[in-house]
Backbone and ligand atoms as CSV (ligand in chain L), in Angstrom:
chain,resi,resn,atom,element,x,y,z
A,1,UNK,N,N,101.576,166.999,16.723
A,1,UNK,CA,C,102.961,167.021,17.347
A,1,UNK,C,C,103.261,165.598,17.916
A,2,UNK,N,N,104.306,165.082,17.338
A,2,UNK,CA,C,104.723,163.809,17.763
A,2,UNK,C,C,105.839,163.934,18.896
A,3,UNK,N,N,105.866,162.853,19.734
A,3,UNK,CA,C,106.846,162.920,20.840
A,3,UNK,C,C,107.636,161.567,20.818
A,4,UNK,N,N,108.823,161.629,21.340
A,4,UNK,CA,C,109.699,160.414,21.462
A,4,UNK,C,C,109.023,159.451,22.402
A,5,UNK,N,N,108.868,158.101,21.852
A,5,UNK,CA,C,108.307,157.146,22.795
A,5,UNK,C,C,109.331,156.770,23.958
A,6,UNK,N,N,108.741,156.438,25.033
A,6,UNK,CA,C,109.664,155.973,26.225
A,6,UNK,C,C,109.962,154.544,26.051
A,7,UNK,N,N,111.082,154.232,26.454
A,7,UNK,CA,C,111.483,152.741,26.388
A,7,UNK,C,C,110.851,152.010,27.510
A,8,UNK,N,N,110.260,150.819,27.223
A,8,UNK,CA,C,109.584,150.035,28.251
A,8,UNK,C,C,110.610,149.112,29.123
A,9,UNK,N,N,111.881,149.587,29.116
A,9,UNK,CA,C,112.986,148.824,29.850
A,9,UNK,C,C,114.018,149.824,30.105
A,10,UNK,N,N,115.013,149.497,31.082
A,10,UNK,CA,C,116.181,150.445,31.259
A,10,UNK,C,C,117.062,150.363,30.058
A,11,UNK,N,N,117.873,151.412,29.813
A,11,UNK,CA,C,118.640,151.375,28.604
A,11,UNK,C,C,119.826,150.387,28.632
A,12,UNK,N,N,120.063,149.831,29.754
A,12,UNK,CA,C,121.090,148.782,29.752
A,12,UNK,C,C,120.514,147.310,29.857
A,13,UNK,N,N,119.194,147.305,29.686
A,13,UNK,CA,C,118.484,146.059,29.956
A,13,UNK,C,C,118.701,144.941,28.894
A,14,UNK,N,N,119.198,145.405,27.726
A,14,UNK,CA,C,119.345,144.490,26.511
A,14,UNK,C,C,120.826,144.075,26.357
A,15,UNK,N,N,121.684,144.543,27.385
A,15,UNK,CA,C,123.062,144.029,27.258
A,15,UNK,C,C,123.193,142.557,27.611
A,16,UNK,N,N,124.112,141.816,27.054
A,16,UNK,CA,C,125.194,142.307,26.256
A,16,UNK,C,C,124.878,142.397,24.671
A,17,UNK,N,N,123.647,142.095,24.343
A,17,UNK,CA,C,123.365,142.028,22.908
A,17,UNK,C,C,123.281,143.447,22.325
A,18,UNK,N,N,122.591,144.376,23.025
A,18,UNK,CA,C,122.583,145.800,22.560
A,18,UNK,C,C,123.009,146.553,23.677
A,19,UNK,N,N,124.064,147.350,23.557
A,19,UNK,CA,C,124.594,148.129,24.726
A,19,UNK,C,C,123.750,149.350,25.104
A,20,UNK,N,N,123.967,149.811,26.328
A,20,UNK,CA,C,123.359,151.037,26.790
A,20,UNK,C,C,123.735,152.225,25.833
A,21,UNK,N,N,125.062,152.151,25.410
A,21,UNK,CA,C,125.484,153.231,24.530
A,21,UNK,C,C,124.666,153.357,23.194
A,22,UNK,N,N,124.544,152.122,22.652
A,22,UNK,CA,C,123.847,152.100,21.368
A,22,UNK,C,C,122.418,152.552,21.610
A,23,UNK,N,N,121.719,152.078,22.682
A,23,UNK,CA,C,120.419,152.471,22.870
A,23,UNK,C,C,120.307,154.002,23.173
A,24,UNK,N,N,121.295,154.473,23.816
A,24,UNK,CA,C,121.373,155.969,24.080
A,24,UNK,C,C,121.357,156.744,22.837
A,25,UNK,N,N,122.230,156.390,21.857
A,25,UNK,CA,C,122.323,157.079,20.580
A,25,UNK,C,C,121.201,156.675,19.727
A,26,UNK,N,N,120.661,155.528,19.589
A,26,UNK,CA,C,119.718,155.097,18.643
A,26,UNK,C,C,118.314,155.627,19.064
A,27,UNK,N,N,118.000,155.573,20.330
A,27,UNK,CA,C,116.731,156.008,20.728
A,27,UNK,C,C,116.785,157.605,21.084
A,28,UNK,N,N,117.825,157.914,21.833
A,28,UNK,CA,C,117.895,159.259,22.302
A,28,UNK,C,C,118.298,160.348,21.292
A,29,UNK,N,N,119.081,159.853,20.265
A,29,UNK,CA,C,119.595,160.846,19.318
A,29,UNK,C,C,118.857,160.623,17.881
A,30,UNK,N,N,119.042,159.406,17.392
A,30,UNK,CA,C,118.582,159.141,15.999
A,30,UNK,C,C,117.086,159.274,15.959
A,31,UNK,N,N,116.395,158.530,16.837
A,31,UNK,CA,C,114.842,158.585,16.738
A,31,UNK,C,C,114.437,160.011,17.123
A,32,UNK,N,N,115.057,160.536,18.142
A,32,UNK,CA,C,114.608,161.957,18.466
A,32,UNK,C,C,114.724,162.941,17.337
A,33,UNK,N,N,115.791,162.735,16.513
A,33,UNK,CA,C,115.911,163.605,15.261
A,33,UNK,C,C,114.782,163.420,14.300
A,34,UNK,N,N,114.392,162.105,14.089
A,34,UNK,CA,C,113.255,161.902,13.134
A,34,UNK,C,C,112.023,162.534,13.649
A,35,UNK,N,N,111.821,162.466,15.000
A,35,UNK,CA,C,110.582,163.107,15.626
A,35,UNK,C,C,110.639,164.665,15.421
A,36,UNK,N,N,111.813,165.215,15.622
A,36,UNK,CA,C,111.983,166.706,15.559
A,36,UNK,C,C,111.764,167.101,14.041
A,37,UNK,N,N,112.372,166.302,13.132
A,37,UNK,CA,C,112.217,166.677,11.633
A,37,UNK,C,C,110.846,166.611,11.202
A,38,UNK,N,N,110.131,165.532,11.533
A,38,UNK,CA,C,108.750,165.352,11.244
A,38,UNK,C,C,107.869,166.521,11.703
A,39,UNK,N,N,108.016,166.791,12.933
A,39,UNK,CA,C,107.261,167.987,13.519
A,39,UNK,C,C,107.420,169.245,12.736
A,40,UNK,N,N,108.674,169.510,12.370
A,40,UNK,CA,C,109.022,170.709,11.553
A,40,UNK,C,C,108.300,170.605,10.179
A,41,UNK,N,N,108.449,169.494,9.541
A,41,UNK,CA,C,107.949,169.304,8.188
A,41,UNK,C,C,106.415,169.278,8.090
A,42,UNK,N,N,105.743,168.817,9.087
A,42,UNK,CA,C,104.255,168.772,8.973
A,42,UNK,C,C,103.507,169.955,9.569
A,43,UNK,N,N,104.333,170.861,10.186
A,43,UNK,CA,C,103.716,172.067,10.800
A,43,UNK,C,C,102.898,172.903,9.723
A,44,UNK,N,N,101.689,173.080,9.983
A,44,UNK,CA,C,100.865,173.879,9.035
A,44,UNK,C,C,100.292,173.160,7.810
A,45,UNK,N,N,100.673,171.783,7.813
A,45,UNK,CA,C,100.075,171.010,6.672
A,45,UNK,C,C,98.909,170.099,7.056
A,46,UNK,N,N,98.323,169.411,6.099
A,46,UNK,CA,C,97.216,168.447,6.369
A,46,UNK,C,C,97.687,167.259,7.187
A,47,UNK,N,N,99.046,167.024,7.196
A,47,UNK,CA,C,99.483,165.808,7.867
A,47,UNK,C,C,99.507,166.005,9.399
A,48,UNK,N,N,99.443,167.311,9.806
A,48,UNK,CA,C,99.586,167.574,11.245
A,48,UNK,C,C,98.582,166.798,12.140
A,49,UNK,N,N,97.338,166.600,11.682
A,49,UNK,CA,C,96.389,165.974,12.519
A,49,UNK,C,C,96.199,164.482,12.204
A,50,UNK,N,N,97.179,163.816,11.300
A,50,UNK,CA,C,97.011,162.433,10.988
A,50,UNK,C,C,97.757,161.608,11.963
A,51,UNK,N,N,97.257,160.318,12.124
A,51,UNK,CA,C,98.096,159.371,12.816
A,51,UNK,C,C,99.278,158.959,11.948
A,52,UNK,N,N,100.338,158.496,12.640
A,52,UNK,CA,C,101.596,158.101,12.001
A,52,UNK,C,C,101.450,157.202,10.846
A,53,UNK,N,N,100.455,156.123,11.007
A,53,UNK,CA,C,100.298,155.090,9.969
A,53,UNK,C,C,99.674,155.720,8.715
A,54,UNK,N,N,98.794,156.711,8.851
A,54,UNK,CA,C,98.192,157.362,7.808
A,54,UNK,C,C,99.163,158.227,6.970
A,55,UNK,N,N,100.025,158.891,7.741
A,55,UNK,CA,C,101.070,159.731,7.079
A,55,UNK,C,C,101.976,158.844,6.278
A,56,UNK,N,N,102.389,157.630,6.810
A,56,UNK,CA,C,103.135,156.700,6.132
A,56,UNK,C,C,102.460,156.149,4.828
A,57,UNK,N,N,101.191,156.062,4.980
A,57,UNK,CA,C,100.540,155.583,3.695
A,57,UNK,C,C,100.360,156.626,2.660
A,58,UNK,N,N,100.278,157.868,3.056
A,58,UNK,CA,C,99.971,158.969,2.101
A,58,UNK,C,C,101.141,159.875,1.690
A,59,UNK,N,N,102.155,159.956,2.534
A,59,UNK,CA,C,103.154,160.996,2.350
A,59,UNK,C,C,104.251,160.409,1.336
A,60,UNK,N,N,105.100,161.346,0.917
A,60,UNK,CA,C,106.311,161.027,0.028
A,60,UNK,C,C,107.413,161.800,0.506
A,61,UNK,N,N,108.598,161.637,0.105
A,61,UNK,CA,C,109.750,162.453,0.333
A,61,UNK,C,C,110.118,162.473,1.762
A,62,UNK,N,N,110.494,163.718,2.258
A,62,UNK,CA,C,110.986,163.878,3.615
A,62,UNK,C,C,109.934,163.520,4.658
A,63,UNK,N,N,108.769,163.840,4.309
A,63,UNK,CA,C,107.690,163.498,5.363
A,63,UNK,C,C,107.467,162.030,5.516
A,64,UNK,N,N,107.409,161.339,4.396
A,64,UNK,CA,C,107.432,159.855,4.431
A,64,UNK,C,C,108.594,159.291,5.160
A,65,UNK,N,N,109.834,159.769,4.885
A,65,UNK,CA,C,110.938,159.217,5.404
A,65,UNK,C,C,111.038,159.341,6.962
A,66,UNK,N,N,110.737,160.509,7.384
A,66,UNK,CA,C,110.763,160.743,8.903
A,66,UNK,C,C,109.585,160.077,9.549
A,67,UNK,N,N,108.427,160.083,8.951
A,67,UNK,CA,C,107.257,159.333,9.660
A,67,UNK,C,C,107.467,157.878,9.593
A,68,UNK,N,N,107.996,157.333,8.510
A,68,UNK,CA,C,108.346,155.952,8.414
A,68,UNK,C,C,109.341,155.495,9.410
A,69,UNK,N,N,110.378,156.291,9.645
A,69,UNK,CA,C,111.416,155.934,10.622
A,69,UNK,C,C,110.843,155.903,11.984
A,70,UNK,N,N,109.913,156.931,12.301
A,70,UNK,CA,C,109.395,156.911,13.661
A,70,UNK,C,C,108.459,155.572,13.816
A,71,UNK,N,N,107.654,155.303,12.895
A,71,UNK,CA,C,106.722,154.075,12.940
A,71,UNK,C,C,107.545,152.929,13.152
A,72,UNK,N,N,108.632,152.807,12.328
A,72,UNK,CA,C,109.505,151.593,12.373
A,72,UNK,C,C,110.189,151.446,13.632
A,73,UNK,N,N,110.758,152.488,14.194
A,73,UNK,CA,C,111.517,152.513,15.478
A,73,UNK,C,C,110.585,152.268,16.624
A,74,UNK,N,N,109.318,152.799,16.538
A,74,UNK,CA,C,108.352,152.632,17.686
A,74,UNK,C,C,108.096,151.136,17.901
A,75,UNK,N,N,107.971,150.416,16.788
A,75,UNK,CA,C,107.788,148.928,16.824
A,75,UNK,C,C,109.118,148.297,17.295
A,76,UNK,N,N,110.211,148.731,16.689
A,76,UNK,CA,C,111.460,148.105,16.978
A,76,UNK,C,C,111.855,148.283,18.517
A,77,UNK,N,N,111.623,149.356,19.028
A,77,UNK,CA,C,112.100,149.486,20.446
A,77,UNK,C,C,111.148,148.869,21.478
A,78,UNK,N,N,109.902,148.664,21.075
A,78,UNK,CA,C,108.933,148.111,22.026
A,78,UNK,C,C,108.743,146.590,21.802
A,79,UNK,N,N,109.460,145.966,20.847
A,79,UNK,CA,C,109.354,144.544,20.598
A,79,UNK,C,C,110.260,143.782,21.555
A,80,UNK,N,N,111.291,144.369,22.124
A,80,UNK,CA,C,112.263,143.694,22.896
A,80,UNK,C,C,111.773,143.500,24.357
A,81,UNK,N,N,112.235,142.480,24.991
A,81,UNK,CA,C,112.177,142.498,26.376
A,81,UNK,C,C,113.482,141.816,26.946
A,82,UNK,N,N,113.902,142.222,28.117
A,82,UNK,CA,C,115.069,141.781,28.726
A,82,UNK,C,C,114.995,140.234,28.910
A,83,UNK,N,N,116.127,139.466,28.566
A,83,UNK,CA,C,116.149,138.021,28.654
A,83,UNK,C,C,116.334,137.719,30.153
A,84,UNK,N,N,115.359,137.220,30.795
A,84,UNK,CA,C,115.418,136.905,32.298
A,84,UNK,C,C,116.150,135.700,32.538
A,85,UNK,N,N,115.953,134.716,31.675
A,85,UNK,CA,C,116.726,133.443,31.776
A,85,UNK,C,C,116.808,132.815,30.455
A,86,UNK,N,N,117.720,131.883,30.345
A,86,UNK,CA,C,117.834,131.180,29.015
A,86,UNK,C,C,116.584,130.339,28.744
A,87,UNK,N,N,115.857,129.877,29.648
A,87,UNK,CA,C,114.808,128.991,29.461
A,87,UNK,C,C,113.456,129.748,29.309
A,88,UNK,N,N,113.593,131.095,29.119
A,88,UNK,CA,C,112.371,131.999,28.949
A,88,UNK,C,C,111.701,131.323,27.759
A,89,UNK,N,N,110.485,130.750,28.024
A,89,UNK,CA,C,109.816,129.956,26.973
A,89,UNK,C,C,109.299,130.788,25.888
A,90,UNK,N,N,109.707,130.356,24.736
A,90,UNK,CA,C,109.154,130.838,23.451
A,90,UNK,C,C,108.063,129.977,22.944
A,91,UNK,N,N,108.198,128.633,23.418
A,91,UNK,CA,C,107.371,127.594,22.871
A,91,UNK,C,C,105.867,127.838,22.917
A,92,UNK,N,N,105.449,128.422,24.015
A,92,UNK,CA,C,103.929,128.504,24.159
A,92,UNK,C,C,103.326,129.680,23.475
A,93,UNK,N,N,104.131,130.547,22.939
A,93,UNK,CA,C,103.601,131.809,22.350
A,93,UNK,C,C,102.945,131.561,20.941
A,94,UNK,N,N,101.864,132.335,20.817
A,94,UNK,CA,C,101.117,132.182,19.459
A,94,UNK,C,C,102.004,132.431,18.270
A,95,UNK,N,N,102.923,133.459,18.465
A,95,UNK,CA,C,103.798,133.838,17.362
A,95,UNK,C,C,104.774,132.662,17.087
A,96,UNK,N,N,105.213,131.929,18.016
A,96,UNK,CA,C,106.062,130.875,17.843
A,96,UNK,C,C,105.388,129.772,17.059
A,97,UNK,N,N,104.091,129.420,17.364
A,97,UNK,CA,C,103.308,128.467,16.745
A,97,UNK,C,C,103.062,128.831,15.252
A,98,UNK,N,N,102.829,130.091,15.028
A,98,UNK,CA,C,102.537,130.493,13.704
A,98,UNK,C,C,103.842,130.574,12.839
A,99,UNK,N,N,104.909,130.789,13.431
A,99,UNK,CA,C,106.290,130.703,12.728
A,99,UNK,C,C,106.577,129.287,12.424
A,100,UNK,N,N,106.265,128.328,13.335
A,100,UNK,CA,C,106.522,126.924,12.987
A,100,UNK,C,C,105.647,126.457,11.913
A,101,UNK,N,N,104.388,126.889,11.873
A,101,UNK,CA,C,103.440,126.543,10.818
A,101,UNK,C,C,103.894,127.031,9.451
A,102,UNK,N,N,104.377,128.300,9.366
A,102,UNK,CA,C,104.629,128.893,8.068
A,102,UNK,C,C,106.146,128.765,7.611
A,103,UNK,N,N,107.061,128.475,8.531
A,103,UNK,CA,C,108.482,128.411,8.144
A,103,UNK,C,C,109.069,127.028,8.472
A,104,UNK,N,N,108.306,126.128,9.129
A,104,UNK,CA,C,108.762,124.818,9.456
A,104,UNK,C,C,109.291,124.740,10.828
A,105,UNK,N,N,110.152,125.659,11.250
A,105,UNK,CA,C,110.553,125.732,12.634
A,105,UNK,C,C,111.122,127.094,12.906
A,106,UNK,N,N,111.317,127.389,14.285
A,106,UNK,CA,C,111.784,128.680,14.634
A,106,UNK,C,C,113.230,128.916,14.128
A,107,UNK,N,N,114.078,127.779,14.064
A,107,UNK,CA,C,115.424,127.876,13.594
A,107,UNK,C,C,115.467,128.272,12.155
A,108,UNK,N,N,114.605,127.593,11.324
A,108,UNK,CA,C,114.553,127.955,9.876
A,108,UNK,C,C,114.119,129.481,9.725
A,109,UNK,N,N,113.136,129.938,10.512
A,109,UNK,CA,C,112.720,131.240,10.361
A,109,UNK,C,C,113.891,132.169,10.714
A,110,UNK,N,N,114.600,131.935,11.853
A,110,UNK,CA,C,115.648,132.917,12.276
A,110,UNK,C,C,116.844,132.866,11.204
A,111,UNK,N,N,117.133,131.759,10.648
A,111,UNK,CA,C,118.200,131.708,9.647
A,111,UNK,C,C,117.790,132.578,8.438
A,112,UNK,N,N,116.538,132.519,7.947
A,112,UNK,CA,C,116.018,133.180,6.670
A,112,UNK,C,C,115.981,134.703,7.102
A,113,UNK,N,N,115.579,135.059,8.366
A,113,UNK,CA,C,115.361,136.409,8.767
A,113,UNK,C,C,116.746,137.042,8.808
A,114,UNK,N,N,117.750,136.374,9.367
A,114,UNK,CA,C,119.112,136.777,9.418
A,114,UNK,C,C,119.634,137.037,8.038
A,115,UNK,N,N,119.453,136.071,7.134
A,115,UNK,CA,C,119.870,136.094,5.802
A,115,UNK,C,C,119.329,137.328,5.014
A,116,UNK,N,N,118.055,137.584,5.339
A,116,UNK,CA,C,117.438,138.732,4.675
A,116,UNK,C,C,118.185,140.089,5.131
A,117,UNK,N,N,118.583,140.082,6.322
A,117,UNK,CA,C,119.284,141.272,6.890
A,117,UNK,C,C,120.701,141.448,6.265
A,118,UNK,N,N,121.453,140.357,6.174
A,118,UNK,CA,C,122.734,140.258,5.606
A,118,UNK,C,C,122.788,140.715,4.171
A,119,UNK,N,N,121.724,140.338,3.397
A,119,UNK,CA,C,121.703,140.522,1.988
A,119,UNK,C,C,120.992,141.818,1.633
A,120,UNK,N,N,120.501,142.559,2.578
A,120,UNK,CA,C,119.869,143.883,2.148
A,120,UNK,C,C,120.978,144.879,1.967
A,121,UNK,N,N,120.907,145.437,0.714
A,121,UNK,CA,C,121.954,146.348,0.326
A,121,UNK,C,C,121.651,147.712,0.882
A,122,UNK,N,N,122.662,148.410,1.561
A,122,UNK,CA,C,122.369,149.687,2.032
A,122,UNK,C,C,121.564,149.568,3.358
A,123,UNK,N,N,120.834,150.753,3.628
A,123,UNK,CA,C,120.099,150.918,4.804
A,123,UNK,C,C,118.605,150.424,4.594
A,124,UNK,N,N,118.039,149.811,5.656
A,124,UNK,CA,C,116.656,149.449,5.510
A,124,UNK,C,C,116.244,148.564,6.741
A,125,UNK,N,N,115.269,147.830,6.467
A,125,UNK,CA,C,114.599,147.057,7.604
A,125,UNK,C,C,114.127,145.645,6.976
A,126,UNK,N,N,114.303,144.641,7.857
A,126,UNK,CA,C,113.692,143.283,7.575
A,126,UNK,C,C,112.519,143.166,8.421
A,127,UNK,N,N,111.420,142.572,7.899
A,127,UNK,CA,C,110.190,142.553,8.631
A,127,UNK,C,C,109.574,141.139,8.584
A,128,UNK,N,N,108.964,140.855,9.675
A,128,UNK,CA,C,108.044,139.654,9.701
A,128,UNK,C,C,106.626,140.264,9.799
A,129,UNK,N,N,105.822,139.850,8.913
A,129,UNK,CA,C,104.463,140.441,8.727
A,129,UNK,C,C,103.549,139.328,8.504
A,130,UNK,N,N,102.201,139.654,8.825
A,130,UNK,CA,C,101.161,138.734,8.406
A,130,UNK,C,C,100.322,139.261,7.235
A,131,UNK,N,N,100.159,138.409,6.241
A,131,UNK,CA,C,99.347,138.871,5.074
A,131,UNK,C,C,97.858,138.818,5.405
A,132,UNK,N,N,96.987,139.216,4.465
A,132,UNK,CA,C,95.552,139.336,4.707
A,132,UNK,C,C,94.920,138.027,5.132
A,133,UNK,N,N,95.564,136.894,4.877
A,133,UNK,CA,C,95.064,135.568,5.240
A,133,UNK,C,C,95.704,135.126,6.618
A,134,UNK,N,N,96.547,135.956,7.185
A,134,UNK,CA,C,97.237,135.559,8.523
A,134,UNK,C,C,98.513,134.718,8.143
A,135,UNK,N,N,98.981,134.534,7.000
A,135,UNK,CA,C,100.159,133.825,6.767
A,135,UNK,C,C,101.455,134.740,6.910
A,136,UNK,N,N,102.398,134.273,7.584
A,136,UNK,CA,C,103.545,135.044,7.941
A,136,UNK,C,C,104.491,135.064,6.719
A,137,UNK,N,N,105.020,136.309,6.504
A,137,UNK,CA,C,106.040,136.481,5.415
A,137,UNK,C,C,107.107,137.345,5.898
A,138,UNK,N,N,108.368,137.107,5.349
A,138,UNK,CA,C,109.525,137.894,5.653
A,138,UNK,C,C,109.727,138.928,4.404
A,139,UNK,N,N,109.873,140.239,4.630
A,139,UNK,CA,C,110.141,141.055,3.559
A,139,UNK,C,C,111.363,142.051,3.885
A,140,UNK,N,N,112.009,142.555,2.877
A,140,UNK,CA,C,112.986,143.624,3.034
A,140,UNK,C,C,112.425,144.835,2.621
A,141,UNK,N,N,112.676,145.931,3.298
A,141,UNK,CA,C,112.244,147.258,2.823
A,141,UNK,C,C,113.507,148.198,2.954
A,142,UNK,N,N,113.730,148.921,1.811
A,142,UNK,CA,C,114.853,149.929,1.820
A,142,UNK,C,C,114.561,151.137,2.621
A,143,UNK,N,N,115.510,151.733,3.179
A,143,UNK,CA,C,115.381,153.091,3.869
A,143,UNK,C,C,114.346,153.128,4.973
A,144,UNK,N,N,113.243,153.860,4.814
A,144,UNK,CA,C,112.275,154.106,5.894
A,144,UNK,C,C,110.972,153.146,5.549
A,145,UNK,N,N,111.125,152.233,4.621
A,145,UNK,CA,C,109.998,151.499,4.239
A,145,UNK,C,C,109.314,150.657,5.305
A,146,UNK,N,N,108.005,150.564,5.222
A,146,UNK,CA,C,107.164,149.728,6.188
A,146,UNK,C,C,106.183,148.889,5.393
A,147,UNK,N,N,106.061,147.612,5.702
A,147,UNK,CA,C,105.178,146.691,4.873
A,147,UNK,C,C,103.780,147.057,4.895
A,148,UNK,N,N,103.299,147.943,5.806
A,148,UNK,CA,C,101.941,148.317,5.788
A,148,UNK,C,C,101.497,148.934,4.471
A,149,UNK,N,N,102.568,149.523,3.729
A,149,UNK,CA,C,102.099,150.174,2.485
A,149,UNK,C,C,101.867,149.153,1.433
A,150,UNK,N,N,102.079,147.885,1.722
A,150,UNK,CA,C,101.892,146.733,0.830
A,150,UNK,C,C,100.811,145.928,1.322
A,151,UNK,N,N,99.932,146.437,2.317
A,151,UNK,CA,C,98.763,145.680,2.866
A,151,UNK,C,C,99.128,144.658,3.839
A,152,UNK,N,N,100.381,144.641,4.335
A,152,UNK,CA,C,100.753,143.678,5.263
A,152,UNK,C,C,100.711,144.248,6.789
A,153,UNK,N,N,100.604,143.320,7.760
A,153,UNK,CA,C,100.494,143.759,9.167
A,153,UNK,C,C,101.877,143.361,9.772
A,154,UNK,N,N,102.632,144.473,10.007
A,154,UNK,CA,C,104.067,144.263,10.583
A,154,UNK,C,C,103.930,143.701,12.043
A,155,UNK,N,N,104.763,142.665,12.346
A,155,UNK,CA,C,104.867,141.965,13.682
A,155,UNK,C,C,106.146,142.165,14.310
A,156,UNK,N,N,107.282,142.070,13.535
A,156,UNK,CA,C,108.513,142.131,14.208
A,156,UNK,C,C,109.445,142.732,13.141
A,157,UNK,N,N,110.461,143.459,13.737
A,157,UNK,CA,C,111.376,144.057,12.686
A,157,UNK,C,C,112.839,144.048,13.188
A,158,UNK,N,N,113.692,144.047,12.106
A,158,UNK,CA,C,115.164,144.257,12.478
A,158,UNK,C,C,115.675,145.462,11.720
A,159,UNK,N,N,116.241,146.352,12.407
A,159,UNK,CA,C,116.790,147.616,11.912
A,159,UNK,C,C,118.181,147.276,11.235
A,160,UNK,N,N,118.329,147.512,10.016
A,160,UNK,CA,C,119.505,147.178,9.358
A,160,UNK,C,C,120.329,148.478,8.935
A,161,UNK,N,N,119.870,149.612,9.593
A,161,UNK,CA,C,120.748,150.749,9.402
A,161,UNK,C,C,121.947,150.566,10.160
A,162,UNK,N,N,123.111,151.110,9.802
A,162,UNK,CA,C,124.283,150.954,10.601
A,162,UNK,C,C,124.241,151.496,11.920
A,163,UNK,N,N,123.427,152.605,12.181
A,163,UNK,CA,C,123.369,153.203,13.471
A,163,UNK,C,C,122.801,152.273,14.462
A,164,UNK,N,N,122.055,151.158,14.063
A,164,UNK,CA,C,121.451,150.202,14.953
A,164,UNK,C,C,122.517,149.262,15.578
A,165,UNK,N,N,123.629,149.020,14.894
A,165,UNK,CA,C,124.692,148.061,15.393
A,165,UNK,C,C,126.160,148.514,15.375
A,166,UNK,N,N,126.439,149.727,14.763
A,166,UNK,CA,C,127.822,150.127,14.515
A,166,UNK,C,C,128.625,150.216,15.811
A,167,UNK,N,N,128.075,150.805,16.845
A,167,UNK,CA,C,128.882,150.983,18.107
A,167,UNK,C,C,129.245,149.585,18.638
A,168,UNK,N,N,128.339,148.678,18.665
A,168,UNK,CA,C,128.619,147.354,19.304
A,168,UNK,C,C,129.361,146.402,18.310
A,169,UNK,N,N,129.062,146.414,17.031
A,169,UNK,CA,C,129.475,145.382,16.181
A,169,UNK,C,C,130.346,145.894,14.909
A,170,UNK,N,N,130.569,147.315,14.913
A,170,UNK,CA,C,131.228,147.857,13.777
A,170,UNK,C,C,130.676,147.378,12.440
A,171,UNK,N,N,131.433,146.877,11.618
A,171,UNK,CA,C,131.004,146.584,10.278
A,171,UNK,C,C,130.453,145.171,10.149
A,172,UNK,N,N,130.407,144.396,11.285
A,172,UNK,CA,C,130.002,142.994,11.218
A,172,UNK,C,C,128.484,142.779,11.334
A,173,UNK,N,N,127.832,143.123,10.186
A,173,UNK,CA,C,126.343,143.058,10.231
A,173,UNK,C,C,125.797,141.740,10.554
A,174,UNK,N,N,126.443,140.681,9.968
A,174,UNK,CA,C,126.019,139.296,10.234
A,174,UNK,C,C,126.120,138.991,11.719
A,175,UNK,N,N,127.170,139.436,12.395
A,175,UNK,CA,C,127.241,139.204,13.789
A,175,UNK,C,C,126.197,139.834,14.600
A,176,UNK,N,N,125.872,141.078,14.134
A,176,UNK,CA,C,124.816,141.780,14.849
A,176,UNK,C,C,123.350,141.228,14.598
A,177,UNK,N,N,123.197,140.465,13.553
A,177,UNK,CA,C,121.897,139.772,13.331
A,177,UNK,C,C,121.665,138.622,14.015
A,178,UNK,N,N,122.887,137.872,14.471
A,178,UNK,CA,C,122.754,136.606,14.959
A,178,UNK,C,C,122.151,136.531,16.284
L,1,MN,MN,MN,117.392,152.820,13.625
């Protein structure tokens, strides 16, 4: 039995970038629905006792889609933190150093990550992952896809489903990615 993760911040903490209303729908309604659907689909099956990652590796169809969306959103919602100040230092972080090593600079990485979101056709996710040698790569996944099925270790993600940005940005996906 899976349960909805709790947010590690108040629902309005990410404003003005992501509104309280978006968080309310996205976490409270969309993610809750994936959790409810998965629990119904796996009841009485071998998937019932598996961790989420294992279900995503092994399942197909509706079970894969709902498990993938839960795994993806659990990372998505826990990767953010409220911006306390403009000078909140990214410089000293290990991830920033690795990004500079593999993409040249944080700005280059951000431009490429945003471009991958804008050019993803339909619903899906853009990922920053580490490969088996620790090198960082950006990948696009359609629908409920997660790069762990390709042997990558997911680190950061951008939800490119319209439900992630439509209330705040309507059809302006590029604006929502910036
Ligand atoms: Mn979503």
